[in-house]
N, C-alpha and C positions, 0 to 999 in steps of 0.2 A: 503476541503480534504475528500476524500472518504475512506482513510486508516489512521489508527492511527499511524502515524510516522511523524517525524520532517523533512521537506524537506531541512533544513539547514545543516543536517548531511549527505548529499549525494551530488552527482553530477547530474545535469540534462543532460540527454542524448538527449532529444528532447522536444521542447515546442511549443505551438501554442496559439495565442491569437486572438479571433474573436470578432469583434465589430459590433454593430447594431445601426443604427441611424446616424443623421448628426453630424459629429464632425471633427475637423481638426487634423492633425498629431501632432500639438503642444499640443492639449488637450490629445491626446493619450499618448504621451511621459510623460506628467506631471502625468497622472493618473497611469501609469505603476509603478511609484515610491510609490504610496499610495494604496496598495492593502489591502483588508479586506474580511472577510468571511461574507456572508449574507445568513442565513439559508432559510428565506422566502422572496423573493423579493417583494417589494411593487408594487401595481398596478399602471398603468398609466405612466410608465417610457418611456421617448422618446428615451433614449439611454441605452444600456447595453453591457456588455462584458463577455466572457467566456474564462477561461484559462485552458488549458489541458497540463500537464507536465508528462514526464516519467523520474522518478528520481531513483537513486540507494539507496535512503533512505528507500525504501520498504524492504530492507534486515533486518532492525530492527524488522519489523512486523513478517517476516518469522522466525527470530531467537526466538522471543517471543513465537510463536506458537509451534516451535520445542521443546523449553524448557517445555512448558505446556503439550505437547503430551507425552514427555518422563516421566515427573512426574506422569501423570495419568496412563500411560501404566505400569510403575513400580508397581503401586498399583493395577493394573488390574481393574481400575475403569471403570464401564460401559461395560466392555469387554463381560460380559455374554449376553448382549442384542444383540451384533453383532454375537457372536458365535452361539447363539440360532437361528439366521436367516440364518445360513449356511456359514458364513465367518470362515476362519481358523485363528488361532492366529499368524501363520507364516506371513500372509499378513500384519499384524501390525508391525511385526518385520522388514519386508522389507521396509515399509514406513518410519519407524524410522531411519533405516540405510541410506535410500535415503536422508532424511532431514539432517542427520549428514554429509554426503558427500557434500551436497550442501553448508552447513555452512563452511566446511573446504575449499571448492573451492573458496568461496567468500573471505575468509581470505587470501588465497594464492594469488589471483589475485588483491587484494587491493593495493599491493606494487607499 
């Protein structure tokens, strides 16, 4: 997983599994049930697989980021660094409101 979210809490919109090496469809079907994460693949493998999935579980991550942003913006944490470089405080307000609207939209469409 490249994002810190639980894919069991969402729906998969699209998925793709790519296999490399000599294997039968029976082996593929059996191994699809036994998935695991391997951070560093060992050398010399004759077969390998890659799974890519687009899941709605990513909204957990967006919600967490939105909450963290709101908490930091309320305290104006690190804001002086950005305003010192020419950004306006209103830009952060617009971003926060956009995140809020996105969260509300995801709750409404979840039904």
